[in-house]
PDB file of N, CA, C and O in Angstrom, chain B, residues numbered from 101:
ATOM      1  N   MET B 101      22.351 -69.248   3.375  1.00  0.00           N
ATOM      2  CA  MET B 101      22.369 -68.270   4.450  1.00  0.00           C
ATOM      3  C   MET B 101      22.894 -66.922   3.946  1.00  0.00           C
ATOM      4  O   MET B 101      22.333 -65.869   4.248  1.00  0.00           O
ATOM      5  N   GLN B 102      23.975 -66.979   3.177  1.00  0.00           N
ATOM      6  CA  GLN B 102      24.578 -65.764   2.637  1.00  0.00           C
ATOM      7  C   GLN B 102      23.620 -65.063   1.659  1.00  0.00           C
ATOM      8  O   GLN B 102      23.521 -63.836   1.636  1.00  0.00           O
ATOM      9  N   LYS B 103      22.917 -65.879   0.852  1.00  0.00           N
ATOM     10  CA  LYS B 103      21.970 -65.302  -0.114  1.00  0.00           C
ATOM     11  C   LYS B 103      20.843 -64.583   0.606  1.00  0.00           C
ATOM     12  O   LYS B 103      20.394 -63.522   0.173  1.00  0.00           O
ATOM     13  N   ARG B 104      20.391 -65.165   1.705  1.00  0.00           N
ATOM     14  CA  ARG B 104      19.317 -64.538   2.472  1.00  0.00           C
ATOM     15  C   ARG B 104      19.755 -63.191   3.051  1.00  0.00           C
ATOM     16  O   ARG B 104      18.995 -62.223   3.047  1.00  0.00           O
ATOM     17  N   MET B 105      20.995 -63.149   3.549  1.00  0.00           N
ATOM     18  CA  MET B 105      21.527 -61.901   4.107  1.00  0.00           C
ATOM     19  C   MET B 105      21.643 -60.828   3.027  1.00  0.00           C
ATOM     20  O   MET B 105      21.289 -59.669   3.245  1.00  0.00           O
ATOM     21  N   LYS B 106      22.148 -61.233   1.854  1.00  0.00           N
ATOM     22  CA  LYS B 106      22.291 -60.273   0.750  1.00  0.00           C
ATOM     23  C   LYS B 106      20.928 -59.772   0.284  1.00  0.00           C
ATOM     24  O   LYS B 106      20.770 -58.591  -0.024  1.00  0.00           O
ATOM     25  N   ALA B 107      19.949 -60.665   0.231  1.00  0.00           N
ATOM     26  CA  ALA B 107      18.595 -60.268  -0.171  1.00  0.00           C
ATOM     27  C   ALA B 107      17.995 -59.301   0.856  1.00  0.00           C
ATOM     28  O   ALA B 107      17.312 -58.341   0.499  1.00  0.00           O
ATOM     29  N   ARG B 108      18.263 -59.573   2.121  1.00  0.00           N
ATOM     30  CA  ARG B 108      17.747 -58.691   3.181  1.00  0.00           C
ATOM     31  C   ARG B 108      18.387 -57.317   3.100  1.00  0.00           C
ATOM     32  O   ARG B 108      17.708 -56.300   3.241  1.00  0.00           O
ATOM     33  N   GLN B 109      19.710 -57.286   2.871  1.00  0.00           N
ATOM     34  CA  GLN B 109      20.395 -56.001   2.739  1.00  0.00           C
ATOM     35  C   GLN B 109      19.888 -55.231   1.522  1.00  0.00           C
ATOM     36  O   GLN B 109      19.719 -54.014   1.583  1.00  0.00           O
ATOM     37  N   ALA B 110      19.648 -55.931   0.428  1.00  0.00           N
ATOM     38  CA  ALA B 110      19.134 -55.276  -0.781  1.00  0.00           C
ATOM     39  C   ALA B 110      17.746 -54.689  -0.515  1.00  0.00           C
ATOM     40  O   ALA B 110      17.439 -53.584  -0.964  1.00  0.00           O
ATOM     41  N   ARG B 111      16.912 -55.429   0.212  1.00  0.00           N
ATOM     42  CA  ARG B 111      15.578 -54.920   0.567  1.00  0.00           C
ATOM     43  C   ARG B 111      15.679 -53.674   1.434  1.00  0.00           C
ATOM     44  O   ARG B 111      14.954 -52.702   1.228  1.00  0.00           O
ATOM     45  N   LEU B 112      16.581 -53.711   2.402  1.00  0.00           N
ATOM     46  CA  LEU B 112      16.743 -52.559   3.287  1.00  0.00           C
ATOM     47  C   LEU B 112      17.238 -51.331   2.521  1.00  0.00           C
ATOM     48  O   LEU B 112      16.766 -50.219   2.758  1.00  0.00           O
ATOM     49  N   LEU B 113      18.183 -51.530   1.610  1.00  0.00           N
ATOM     50  CA  LEU B 113      18.690 -50.402   0.827  1.00  0.00           C
ATOM     51  C   LEU B 113      17.607 -49.838  -0.087  1.00  0.00           C
ATOM     52  O   LEU B 113      17.524 -48.624  -0.274  1.00  0.00           O
ATOM     53  N   ARG B 114      16.767 -50.721  -0.664  1.00  0.00           N
ATOM     54  CA  ARG B 114      15.648 -50.237  -1.490  1.00  0.00           C
ATOM     55  C   ARG B 114      14.678 -49.421  -0.646  1.00  0.00           C
ATOM     56  O   ARG B 114      14.156 -48.403  -1.101  1.00  0.00           O
ATOM     57  N   THR B 115      14.434 -49.869   0.591  1.00  0.00           N
ATOM     58  CA  THR B 115      13.554 -49.138   1.493  1.00  0.00           C
ATOM     59  C   THR B 115      14.118 -47.756   1.780  1.00  0.00           C
ATOM     60  O   THR B 115      13.382 -46.769   1.790  1.00  0.00           O
ATOM     61  N   ILE B 116      15.426 -47.685   2.015  1.00  0.00           N
ATOM     62  CA  ILE B 116      16.074 -46.395   2.270  1.00  0.00           C
ATOM     63  C   ILE B 116      15.981 -45.503   1.039  1.00  0.00           C
ATOM     64  O   ILE B 116      15.708 -44.308   1.156  1.00  0.00           O
ATOM     65  N   GLU B 117      16.210 -46.082  -0.152  1.00  0.00           N
ATOM     66  CA  GLU B 117      16.119 -45.292  -1.375  1.00  0.00           C
ATOM     67  C   GLU B 117      14.703 -44.767  -1.584  1.00  0.00           C
ATOM     68  O   GLU B 117      14.518 -43.617  -1.981  1.00  0.00           O
ATOM     69  N   ASN B 118      13.696 -45.612  -1.316  1.00  0.00           N
ATOM     70  CA  ASN B 118      12.305 -45.161  -1.438  1.00  0.00           C
ATOM     71  C   ASN B 118      12.000 -44.052  -0.437  1.00  0.00           C
ATOM     72  O   ASN B 118      11.302 -43.089  -0.756  1.00  0.00           O
ATOM     73  N   GLY B 119      12.520 -44.195   0.758  1.00  0.00           N
ATOM     74  CA  GLY B 119      12.346 -43.147   1.764  1.00  0.00           C
ATOM     75  C   GLY B 119      13.028 -41.861   1.352  1.00  0.00           C
ATOM     76  O   GLY B 119      12.509 -40.774   1.606  1.00  0.00           O
ATOM     77  N   SER B 120      14.195 -41.969   0.714  1.00  0.00           N
ATOM     78  CA  SER B 120      14.901 -40.785   0.243  1.00  0.00           C
ATOM     79  C   SER B 120      14.102 -40.080  -0.850  1.00  0.00           C
ATOM     80  O   SER B 120      14.061 -38.851  -0.898  1.00  0.00           O
ATOM     81  N   LEU B 121      13.470 -40.857  -1.725  1.00  0.00           N
ATOM     82  CA  LEU B 121      12.652 -40.265  -2.780  1.00  0.00           C
ATOM     83  C   LEU B 121      11.456 -39.534  -2.173  1.00  0.00           C
ATOM     84  O   LEU B 121      11.135 -38.417  -2.580  1.00  0.00           O
ATOM     85  N   ALA B 122      10.804 -40.161  -1.209  1.00  0.00           N
ATOM     86  CA  ALA B 122       9.665 -39.516  -0.548  1.00  0.00           C
ATOM     87  C   ALA B 122      10.110 -38.248   0.174  1.00  0.00           C
ATOM     88  O   ALA B 122       9.397 -37.244   0.191  1.00  0.00           O
ATOM     89  N   LEU B 123      11.303 -38.310   0.771  1.00  0.00           N
ATOM     90  CA  LEU B 123      11.851 -37.147   1.465  1.00  0.00           C
ATOM     91  C   LEU B 123      12.137 -36.017   0.485  1.00  0.00           C
ATOM     92  O   LEU B 123      11.870 -34.851   0.777  1.00  0.00           O
ATOM     93  N   ALA B 124      12.686 -36.368  -0.684  1.00  0.00           N
ATOM     94  CA  ALA B 124      12.975 -35.355  -1.697  1.00  0.00           C
ATOM     95  C   ALA B 124      11.689 -34.701  -2.199  1.00  0.00           C
ATOM     96  O   ALA B 124      11.642 -33.485  -2.381  1.00  0.00           O
ATOM     97  N   ILE B 125      10.651 -35.498  -2.423  1.00  0.00           N
ATOM     98  CA  ILE B 125       9.364 -34.945  -2.867  1.00  0.00           C
ATOM     99  C   ILE B 125       8.805 -34.019  -1.788  1.00  0.00           C
ATOM    100  O   ILE B 125       8.299 -32.938  -2.090  1.00  0.00           O
ATOM    101  N   GLY B 126       8.899 -34.444  -0.544  1.00  0.00           N
ATOM    102  CA  GLY B 126       8.434 -33.610   0.562  1.00  0.00           C
ATOM    103  C   GLY B 126       9.188 -32.296   0.648  1.00  0.00           C
ATOM    104  O   GLY B 126       8.601 -31.251   0.927  1.00  0.00           O
ATOM    105  N   LEU B 127      10.502 -32.353   0.405  1.00  0.00           N
ATOM    106  CA  LEU B 127      11.298 -31.127   0.431  1.00  0.00           C
ATOM    107  C   LEU B 127      10.901 -30.173  -0.689  1.00  0.00           C
ATOM    108  O   LEU B 127      10.821 -28.964  -0.476  1.00  0.00           O
ATOM    109  N   TRP B 128      10.654 -30.710  -1.877  1.00  0.00           N
ATOM    110  CA  TRP B 128      10.222 -29.850  -2.989  1.00  0.00           C
ATOM    111  C   TRP B 128       8.880 -29.209  -2.676  1.00  0.00           C
ATOM    112  O   TRP B 128       8.675 -28.034  -2.979  1.00  0.00           O
ATOM    113  N   LEU B 129       7.965 -29.957  -2.077  1.00  0.00           N
ATOM    114  CA  LEU B 129       6.674 -29.386  -1.698  1.00  0.00           C
ATOM    115  C   LEU B 129       6.842 -28.308  -0.622  1.00  0.00           C
ATOM    116  O   LEU B 129       6.177 -27.273  -0.656  1.00  0.00           O
ATOM    117  N   ALA B 130       7.741 -28.569   0.331  1.00  0.00           N
ATOM    118  CA  ALA B 130       8.000 -27.563   1.367  1.00  0.00           C
ATOM    119  C   ALA B 130       8.614 -26.311   0.761  1.00  0.00           C
ATOM    120  O   ALA B 130       8.276 -25.194   1.153  1.00  0.00           O
ATOM    121  N   LEU B 131       9.511 -26.496  -0.189  1.00  0.00           N
ATOM    122  CA  LEU B 131      10.144 -25.355  -0.850  1.00  0.00           C
ATOM    123  C   LEU B 131       9.115 -24.550  -1.635  1.00  0.00           C
ATOM    124  O   LEU B 131       9.143 -23.320  -1.621  1.00  0.00           O
ATOM    125  N   ALA B 132       8.205 -25.247  -2.322  1.00  0.00           N
ATOM    126  CA  ALA B 132       7.143 -24.550  -3.056  1.00  0.00           C
ATOM    127  C   ALA B 132       6.262 -23.762  -2.083  1.00  0.00           C
ATOM    128  O   ALA B 132       5.872 -22.630  -2.368  1.00  0.00           O
ATOM    129  N   GLY B 133       5.955 -24.363  -0.945  1.00  0.00           N
ATOM    130  CA  GLY B 133       5.171 -23.662   0.072  1.00  0.00           C
ATOM    131  C   GLY B 133       5.886 -22.426   0.590  1.00  0.00           C
ATOM    132  O   GLY B 133       5.257 -21.397   0.836  1.00  0.00           O
ATOM    133  N   LEU B 134       7.206 -22.525   0.758  1.00  0.00           N
ATOM    134  CA  LEU B 134       7.966 -21.364   1.224  1.00  0.00           C
ATOM    135  C   LEU B 134       7.951 -20.240   0.185  1.00  0.00           C
ATOM    136  O   LEU B 134       7.893 -19.064   0.545  1.00  0.00           O
ATOM    137  N   PHE B 135       8.004 -20.596  -1.091  1.00  0.00           N
ATOM    138  CA  PHE B 135       7.943 -19.558  -2.124  1.00  0.00           C
ATOM    139  C   PHE B 135       6.580 -18.879  -2.159  1.00  0.00           C
ATOM    140  O   PHE B 135       6.489 -17.670  -2.370  1.00  0.00           O
ATOM    141  N   VAL B 136       5.526 -19.653  -1.953  1.00  0.00           N
ATOM    142  CA  VAL B 136       4.184 -19.051  -1.859  1.00  0.00           C
ATOM    143  C   VAL B 136       4.130 -18.120  -0.654  1.00  0.00           C
ATOM    144  O   VAL B 136       3.581 -17.021  -0.730  1.00  0.00           O
ATOM    145  N   TYR B 137       4.700 -18.566   0.447  1.00  0.00           N
ATOM    146  CA  TYR B 137       4.746 -17.741   1.663  1.00  0.00           C
ATOM    147  C   TYR B 137       5.507 -16.450   1.402  1.00  0.00           C
ATOM    148  O   TYR B 137       5.091 -15.381   1.847  1.00  0.00           O
ATOM    149  N   LEU B 138       6.628 -16.545   0.677  1.00  0.00           N
ATOM    150  CA  LEU B 138       7.421 -15.368   0.340  1.00  0.00           C
ATOM    151  C   LEU B 138       6.626 -14.407  -0.531  1.00  0.00           C
ATOM    152  O   LEU B 138       6.676 -13.194  -0.328  1.00  0.00           O
ATOM    153  N   ALA B 139       5.900 -14.939  -1.490  1.00  0.00           N
ATOM    154  CA  ALA B 139       5.080 -14.090  -2.357  1.00  0.00           C
ATOM    155  C   ALA B 139       4.024 -13.351  -1.539  1.00  0.00           C
ATOM    156  O   ALA B 139       3.775 -12.168  -1.768  1.00  0.00           O
ATOM    157  N   VAL B 140       3.406 -14.046  -0.590  1.00  0.00           N
ATOM    158  CA  VAL B 140       2.400 -13.395   0.269  1.00  0.00           C
ATOM    159  C   VAL B 140       3.063 -12.315   1.118  1.00  0.00           C
ATOM    160  O   VAL B 140       2.511 -11.228   1.288  1.00  0.00           O
ATOM    161  N   ALA B 141       4.245 -12.616   1.649  1.00  0.00           N
ATOM    162  CA  ALA B 141       4.949 -11.639   2.486  1.00  0.00           C
ATOM    163  C   ALA B 141       5.328 -10.399   1.685  1.00  0.00           C
ATOM    164  O   ALA B 141       5.242  -9.281   2.193  1.00  0.00           O
ATOM    165  N   LEU B 142       5.744 -10.590   0.441  1.00  0.00           N
ATOM    166  CA  LEU B 142       6.136  -9.449  -0.381  1.00  0.00           C
ATOM    167  C   LEU B 142       4.931  -8.600  -0.775  1.00  0.00           C
ATOM    168  O   LEU B 142       5.011  -7.372  -0.790  1.00  0.00           O
ATOM    169  N   THR B 143       3.827  -9.248  -1.090  1.00  0.00           N
ATOM    170  CA  THR B 143       2.644  -8.470  -1.488  1.00  0.00           C
ATOM    171  C   THR B 143       2.003  -7.774  -0.297  1.00  0.00           C
ATOM    172  O   THR B 143       1.365  -6.735  -0.463  1.00  0.00           O
ATOM    173  N   ALA B 144       2.160  -8.325   0.892  1.00  0.00           N
ATOM    174  CA  ALA B 144       1.577  -7.709   2.084  1.00  0.00           C
ATOM    175  C   ALA B 144       2.486  -6.632   2.671  1.00  0.00           C
ATOM    176  O   ALA B 144       2.077  -5.899   3.572  1.00  0.00           O
ATOM    177  N   ASN B 145       3.725  -6.531   2.162  1.00  0.00           N
ATOM    178  CA  ASN B 145       4.709  -5.559   2.670  1.00  0.00           C
ATOM    179  C   ASN B 145       4.917  -5.675   4.180  1.00  0.00           C
ATOM    180  O   ASN B 145       4.944  -4.677   4.900  1.00  0.00           O
ATOM    181  N   ARG B 146       5.059  -6.890   4.628  1.00  0.00           N
ATOM    182  CA  ARG B 146       5.284  -7.127   6.049  1.00  0.00           C
ATOM    183  C   ARG B 146       6.733  -7.567   6.252  1.00  0.00           C
ATOM    184  O   ARG B 146       7.126  -8.646   5.808  1.00  0.00           O
ATOM    185  N   VAL B 147       7.512  -6.741   6.914  1.00  0.00           N
ATOM    186  CA  VAL B 147       8.931  -7.037   7.112  1.00  0.00           C
ATOM    187  C   VAL B 147       9.117  -8.248   8.021  1.00  0.00           C
ATOM    188  O   VAL B 147      10.017  -9.057   7.796  1.00  0.00           O
ATOM    189  N   TRP B 148       8.280  -8.378   9.039  1.00  0.00           N
ATOM    190  CA  TRP B 148       8.439  -9.502   9.959  1.00  0.00           C
ATOM    191  C   TRP B 148       8.153 -10.829   9.266  1.00  0.00           C
ATOM    192  O   TRP B 148       8.730 -11.850   9.642  1.00  0.00           O
ATOM    193  N   LEU B 149       7.261 -10.840   8.245  1.00  0.00           N
ATOM    194  CA  LEU B 149       7.019 -12.057   7.486  1.00  0.00           C
ATOM    195  C   LEU B 149       8.265 -12.452   6.691  1.00  0.00           C
ATOM    196  O   LEU B 149       8.594 -13.632   6.568  1.00  0.00           O
ATOM    197  N   LEU B 150       8.947 -11.441   6.155  1.00  0.00           N
ATOM    198  CA  LEU B 150      10.187 -11.726   5.419  1.00  0.00           C
ATOM    199  C   LEU B 150      11.262 -12.294   6.349  1.00  0.00           C
ATOM    200  O   LEU B 150      11.990 -13.214   5.978  1.00  0.00           O
ATOM    201  N   GLY B 151      11.354 -11.742   7.548  1.00  0.00           N
ATOM    202  CA  GLY B 151      12.314 -12.266   8.523  1.00  0.00           C
ATOM    203  C   GLY B 151      12.005 -13.699   8.919  1.00  0.00           C
ATOM    204  O   GLY B 151      12.907 -14.523   9.067  1.00  0.00           O
ATOM    205  N   LEU B 152      10.717 -13.988   9.091  1.00  0.00           N
ATOM    206  CA  LEU B 152      10.309 -15.353   9.422  1.00  0.00           C
ATOM    207  C   LEU B 152      10.639 -16.297   8.280  1.00  0.00           C
ATOM    208  O   LEU B 152      11.070 -17.427   8.509  1.00  0.00           O
ATOM    209  N   PHE B 153      10.439 -15.836   7.046  1.00  0.00           N
ATOM    210  CA  PHE B 153      10.777 -16.659   5.883  1.00  0.00           C
ATOM    211  C   PHE B 153      12.278 -16.950   5.847  1.00  0.00           C
ATOM    212  O   PHE B 153      12.685 -18.089   5.618  1.00  0.00           O
ATOM    213  N   ALA B 154      13.090 -15.935   6.070  1.00  0.00           N
ATOM    214  CA  ALA B 154      14.543 -16.118   6.046  1.00  0.00           C
ATOM    215  C   ALA B 154      14.996 -17.090   7.136  1.00  0.00           C
ATOM    216  O   ALA B 154      15.892 -17.906   6.917  1.00  0.00           O
ATOM    217  N   ALA B 155      14.369 -16.994   8.309  1.00  0.00           N
ATOM    218  CA  ALA B 155      14.748 -17.869   9.421  1.00  0.00           C
ATOM    219  C   ALA B 155      14.353 -19.315   9.164  1.00  0.00           C
ATOM    220  O   ALA B 155      15.046 -20.232   9.607  1.00  0.00           O
ATOM    221  N   SER B 156      13.244 -19.534   8.452  1.00  0.00           N
ATOM    222  CA  SER B 156      12.740 -20.891   8.275  1.00  0.00           C
ATOM    223  C   SER B 156      13.132 -21.526   6.946  1.00  0.00           C
ATOM    224  O   SER B 156      12.769 -22.674   6.691  1.00  0.00           O
ATOM    225  N   SER B 157      13.856 -20.819   6.099  1.00  0.00           N
ATOM    226  CA  SER B 157      14.105 -21.355   4.759  1.00  0.00           C
ATOM    227  C   SER B 157      15.032 -22.569   4.755  1.00  0.00           C
ATOM    228  O   SER B 157      14.918 -23.419   3.871  1.00  0.00           O
ATOM    229  N   PHE B 158      15.949 -22.671   5.725  1.00  0.00           N
ATOM    230  CA  PHE B 158      16.864 -23.804   5.735  1.00  0.00           C
ATOM    231  C   PHE B 158      16.393 -24.945   6.627  1.00  0.00           C
ATOM    232  O   PHE B 158      17.012 -26.009   6.654  1.00  0.00           O
ATOM    233  N   PHE B 159      15.308 -24.731   7.355  1.00  0.00           N
ATOM    234  CA  PHE B 159      14.823 -25.761   8.286  1.00  0.00           C
ATOM    235  C   PHE B 159      14.510 -27.090   7.617  1.00  0.00           C
ATOM    236  O   PHE B 159      14.913 -28.127   8.144  1.00  0.00           O
ATOM    237  N   PRO B 160      13.799 -27.120   6.463  1.00  0.00           N
ATOM    238  CA  PRO B 160      13.502 -28.435   5.854  1.00  0.00           C
ATOM    239  C   PRO B 160      14.753 -29.212   5.465  1.00  0.00           C
ATOM    240  O   PRO B 160      14.768 -30.439   5.564  1.00  0.00           O
ATOM    241  N   PHE B 161      15.801 -28.522   5.026  1.00  0.00           N
ATOM    242  CA  PHE B 161      17.022 -29.209   4.612  1.00  0.00           C
ATOM    243  C   PHE B 161      17.755 -29.804   5.806  1.00  0.00           C
ATOM    244  O   PHE B 161      18.271 -30.918   5.725  1.00  0.00           O
ATOM    245  N   ILE B 162      17.804 -29.079   6.898  1.00  0.00           N
ATOM    246  CA  ILE B 162      18.438 -29.592   8.116  1.00  0.00           C
ATOM    247  C   ILE B 162      17.652 -30.798   8.636  1.00  0.00           C
ATOM    248  O   ILE B 162      18.229 -31.821   9.002  1.00  0.00           O
ATOM    249  N   LEU B 163      16.323 -30.655   8.660  1.00  0.00           N
ATOM    250  CA  LEU B 163      15.466 -31.739   9.146  1.00  0.00           C
ATOM    251  C   LEU B 163      15.597 -32.985   8.272  1.00  0.00           C
ATOM    252  O   LEU B 163      15.627 -34.101   8.791  1.00  0.00           O
ATOM    253  N   SER B 164      15.673 -32.808   6.946  1.00  0.00           N
ATOM    254  CA  SER B 164      15.785 -33.967   6.060  1.00  0.00           C
ATOM    255  C   SER B 164      17.100 -34.704   6.280  1.00  0.00           C
ATOM    256  O   SER B 164      17.135 -35.934   6.240  1.00  0.00           O
ATOM    257  N   GLY B 165      18.176 -33.968   6.512  1.00  0.00           N
ATOM    258  CA  GLY B 165      19.458 -34.611   6.795  1.00  0.00           C
ATOM    259  C   GLY B 165      19.415 -35.438   8.063  1.00  0.00           C
ATOM    260  O   GLY B 165      19.950 -36.546   8.105  1.00  0.00           O
ATOM    261  N   ILE B 166      18.784 -34.910   9.091  1.00  0.00           N
ATOM    262  CA  ILE B 166      18.671 -35.636  10.355  1.00  0.00           C
ATOM    263  C   ILE B 166      17.823 -36.890  10.183  1.00  0.00           C
ATOM    264  O   ILE B 166      18.183 -37.960  10.675  1.00  0.00           O
ATOM    265  N   VAL B 167      16.692 -36.758   9.483  1.00  0.00           N
ATOM    266  CA  VAL B 167      15.794 -37.905   9.286  1.00  0.00           C
ATOM    267  C   VAL B 167      16.470 -38.984   8.454  1.00  0.00           C
ATOM    268  O   VAL B 167      16.372 -40.168   8.777  1.00  0.00           O
ATOM    269  N   GLU B 168      17.160 -38.586   7.381  1.00  0.00           N
ATOM    270  CA  GLU B 168      17.803 -39.592   6.534  1.00  0.00           C
ATOM    271  C   GLU B 168      18.937 -40.303   7.269  1.00  0.00           C
ATOM    272  O   GLU B 168      19.106 -41.513   7.119  1.00  0.00           O
ATOM    273  N   ALA B 169      19.709 -39.571   8.055  1.00  0.00           N
ATOM    274  CA  ALA B 169      20.773 -40.205   8.834  1.00  0.00           C
ATOM    275  C   ALA B 169      20.191 -41.190   9.850  1.00  0.00           C
ATOM    276  O   ALA B 169      20.730 -42.278  10.051  1.00  0.00           O
ATOM    277  N   ALA B 170      19.084 -40.798  10.488  1.00  0.00           N
ATOM    278  CA  ALA B 170      18.454 -41.689  11.469  1.00  0.00           C
ATOM    279  C   ALA B 170      17.895 -42.934  10.790  1.00  0.00           C
ATOM    280  O   ALA B 170      18.034 -44.040  11.312  1.00  0.00           O
ATOM    281  N   LEU B 171      17.260 -42.762   9.623  1.00  0.00           N
ATOM    282  CA  LEU B 171      16.727 -43.917   8.897  1.00  0.00           C
ATOM    283  C   LEU B 171      17.841 -44.869   8.477  1.00  0.00           C
ATOM    284  O   LEU B 171      17.700 -46.087   8.581  1.00  0.00           O
ATOM    285  N   THR B 172      18.937 -44.310   8.009  1.00  0.00           N
ATOM    286  CA  THR B 172      20.060 -45.147   7.581  1.00  0.00           C
ATOM    287  C   THR B 172      20.604 -45.954   8.755  1.00  0.00           C
ATOM    288  O   THR B 172      20.896 -47.141   8.611  1.00  0.00           O
ATOM    289  N   ARG B 173      20.740 -45.315   9.912  1.00  0.00           N
ATOM    290  CA  ARG B 173      21.251 -46.013  11.094  1.00  0.00           C
ATOM    291  C   ARG B 173      20.269 -47.087  11.576  1.00  0.00           C
ATOM    292  O   ARG B 173      20.685 -48.155  12.025  1.00  0.00           O
ATOM    293  N   LEU B 174      18.974 -46.803  11.483  1.00  0.00           N
ATOM    294  CA  LEU B 174      17.979 -47.779  11.938  1.00  0.00           C
ATOM    295  C   LEU B 174      17.889 -48.975  11.005  1.00  0.00           C
ATOM    296  O   LEU B 174      17.855 -50.120  11.456  1.00  0.00           O
ATOM    297  N   MET B 175      17.850 -48.710   9.699  1.00  0.00           N
ATOM    298  CA  MET B 175      17.612 -49.778   8.736  1.00  0.00           C
ATOM    299  C   MET B 175      18.866 -50.617   8.480  1.00  0.00           C
ATOM    300  O   MET B 175      18.778 -51.836   8.333  1.00  0.00           O
ATOM    301  N   CYS B 176      20.009 -49.980   8.428  1.00  0.00           N
ATOM    302  CA  CYS B 176      21.272 -50.689   8.158  1.00  0.00           C
ATOM    303  C   CYS B 176      22.321 -50.224   9.161  1.00  0.00           C
ATOM    304  O   CYS B 176      23.095 -49.318   8.853  1.00  0.00           O
ATOM    305  N   PRO B 177      22.368 -50.812  10.341  1.00  0.00           N
ATOM    306  CA  PRO B 177      23.310 -50.342  11.358  1.00  0.00           C
ATOM    307  C   PRO B 177      24.769 -50.452  10.937  1.00  0.00           C
ATOM    308  O   PRO B 177      25.605 -49.675  11.398  1.00  0.00           O
ATOM    309  N   ARG B 178      25.087 -51.418  10.059  1.00  0.00           N
ATOM    310  CA  ARG B 178      26.487 -51.583   9.636  1.00  0.00           C
ATOM    311  C   ARG B 178      26.811 -50.800   8.371  1.00  0.00           C
ATOM    312  O   ARG B 178      27.957 -50.786   7.923  1.00  0.00           O
ATOM    313  N   PHE B 179      25.810 -50.152   7.797  1.00  0.00           N
ATOM    314  CA  PHE B 179      26.014 -49.398   6.555  1.00  0.00           C
ATOM    315  C   PHE B 179      26.682 -48.058   6.872  1.00  0.00           C
ATOM    316  O   PHE B 179      26.191 -47.288   7.697  1.00  0.00           O
ATOM    317  N   ARG B 180      27.802 -47.794   6.207  1.00  0.00           N
ATOM    318  CA  ARG B 180      28.501 -46.526   6.386  1.00  0.00           C
ATOM    319  C   ARG B 180      28.531 -45.810   5.041  1.00  0.00           C
ATOM    320  O   ARG B 180      29.145 -46.317   4.102  1.00  0.00           O
ATOM    321  N   PRO B 181      27.889 -44.650   4.915  1.00  0.00           N
ATOM    322  CA  PRO B 181      27.894 -43.939   3.643  1.00  0.00           C
ATOM    323  C   PRO B 181      29.307 -43.617   3.189  1.00  0.00           C
ATOM    324  O   PRO B 181      30.135 -43.161   3.977  1.00  0.00           O
ATOM    325  N   GLY B 182      29.572 -43.856   1.926  1.00  0.00           N
ATOM    326  CA  GLY B 182      30.884 -43.546   1.355  1.00  0.00           C
ATOM    327  C   GLY B 182      31.908 -44.656   1.505  1.00  0.00           C
ATOM    328  O   GLY B 182      32.980 -44.570   0.906  1.00  0.00           O
ATOM    329  N   VAL B 183      31.623 -45.697   2.281  1.00  0.00           N
ATOM    330  CA  VAL B 183      32.550 -46.812   2.464  1.00  0.00           C
ATOM    331  C   VAL B 183      31.977 -48.031   1.755  1.00  0.00           C
ATOM    332  O   VAL B 183      30.884 -48.491   2.084  1.00  0.00           O
ATOM    333  N   HIS B 184      32.710 -48.546   0.791  1.00  0.00           N
ATOM    334  CA  HIS B 184      32.207 -49.693   0.014  1.00  0.00           C
ATOM    335  C   HIS B 184      33.080 -50.908   0.224  1.00  0.00           C
ATOM    336  O   HIS B 184      32.815 -51.966  -0.347  1.00  0.00           O
TER     337      HIS B 184
END
């Protein structure tokens, strides 16, 4: 019984780690897209585009934190980050 529980917890943690990797790849792609957007804004000399870029630059990081916290709570309700 104990072995089954440990195996299940290990599977859940691997799932979370895989999700974190996918999230990190998604963030890098979003960051690359933002840099392309910034380049377009600079070449077009549009001040409002620069303001929009500044306002949206931290959005992917905030969203990723919320998603990862929600995934951790869903997959491992008893798992507390930093407590071993």
